[in-house]
Each structure stands twice: as C-alpha cells, then as structure tokens.
Phi, psi and omega in degrees: 000123183281163187303314179305314186290329182294311178307319181291320186292318175304309174313303188306307187292331177276005186316306180305315179295317177303314187293313181305307181298323177287330180281331175290323178295317173298324183295314191297328189270350184232148181277058190257115183293352179284130182290138173262138188269116180278330179247120184301134168244113187265138189231123179287139168256157178296149181303137183288156173268147177251005177221136183235182176277341189246123185279165183304323180293321176286325181291319178299308183303317187277336187301130173223163168283133179239126180248350192243108182250149170285152166282066184231134185290146158273161179256169183292338168295327175299307190294316175304319179283332177288326179282324175298315178300329179280323187200010178291154177287129180252334182194123181057246179248009174282141183259168184303320181259143175293149187224142180292119176071005184060046181272335182033072182282354184267147175223153188243130168244151175240118174258117193253127175277169173304131187055017182294323188228128183306314187258016178232148176281155162308132186171188179240127191231148172249137184274138178250087188307322188294330180242359178055049187234161169257132173248122182284124183257311187218136172264146178113173189265105180254025178285332181292315182288328181289315174307314188295323175302323181271031182060039168062046174272109201275353170299336182282322177294332186273331179296143178301322172218167171218128177267128189245124186268126187232146177241137163254091188306335188284341176297332184266310190286343166310323182276308192258354185063207183308333180291340182283344165308312181289328180286327176295319185291318177301322188285325176298322181291315171306312186293316178302308183295320176297322175291328175300310180292321176301314178307314176304320187289337183254014177063033175257178172222153174204178176200142183274129178250123175245353181269100175205167175264110190307322181296324187276334168297322178292327178297309185304313181281352194053048186266146170285170191289340179293331188273119185240124176285140184243324183225142151251123187237082173303143183224134174188187177278133180285153180286000000 
C-alpha cells in the first residue's frame, strides 16, 4: 500500500472526528443558534427487513420523483430501511449498492427536521453502515439552510428528512486514477436509485436534487473539503 493511499484511508477513518472539529469551527464563526455536538452520540437503528409488500417490478413501475410532502413524521424503521438500501451491509463487508473494486467512496448523512422522525431529535446524522447506526453530528433543524444551499428549493425545507450522498473520491481514484471519478458518479446513481425504490416500497416519496452550491452544503453538514456532496434526496409521505 503506497503512502498516498494510506493517507486517504486515514482521512476516511477519521471522518467523524473531522466533521465534529470543523462543525465547532463553523459554529464559532457564525451566529448560529444550533448546538454543535462535542461528544459523539450513536443511535442504533432497527434491523432492516429483507421482504416487503411491494415487488421490485411494482416499485420500478410506480417510482416517480416527488416534491410535495405531507407534514407527517417518519419512523426510525423508515430511516433504517432507506439508509440500508442506499449503503447498508448485505453480506460480510459488501454493501447494497455496487462499488468499483469495493472501494466504497460514499457516505450518507441525514438532515432531520423538528418532528421529522418520531424517535429522533432534529439534527444532522451520519450513517455508519458497519454497525447500522447513526452518529449525531449537529443538533437542530438545518432544513432551512439546506434548502438555501440548494438554490432555495423550498420542498427541501418542507420534507421531514433529507438524505445527502457524499463522496470521498480518493478512495476510488487511489486505485483507478482519473477513471475512478466516473466510477464514483456511477455508484452515487446506484445508491440513489436504491433509495428511490425503497422509498416507493415504504409508500414514501423522494427526488434526487443535484442543483446546489457544493461549498454551502459542505458548510451545512460541517464537511472537510475532501468530502463532496453529490445528491440531496428529500424524503417524506406524498401529498
């Protein structure tokens, strides 16, 4: 393993700590009333289900992009199933979405609004696939700021939650060079479609949003510059 690849692996393993440190720095420089979490809080998710009431064929047929959401809370089971579909572990270390060389450059964050999820406080959470847990990164309702970062697409503010797909390109480009950039984008599409279909299977709706200012989404999540947001996916019950 070369030195450059080792450095990238260290960055990835230290991701939760980097987020907390940068969040603290961001909070100190802004008059933001939202509390930044200094001690990481891990929340266990319910085990995912492997059989549902909607067939794959039905989910594909009925899937539509949804931008109009009811003011109804999701359950922790909903969140668990959506995140598992996007990046969860299916066998050994393998995940639900295919990845070039099993490099797995993606991570998922969940922006939860006030009363957005029955068993969760408002905040920003990082999904940890290996333990199927959420890591609380920032406390408070960040939907308004996330919507502003997404060019004022107000349905993001109205959705109970938004799942943000983030990439560390170096995990894949360290092996495949510049071609790895394409592979990362392919993988984001795989994960996004999994979330789409799982949402349909749960009678939920979502839409992939790619129109946003990268630096502003990074600021909302408290991300280091190496972590690039690729998708924002608001999720909720359709009206």
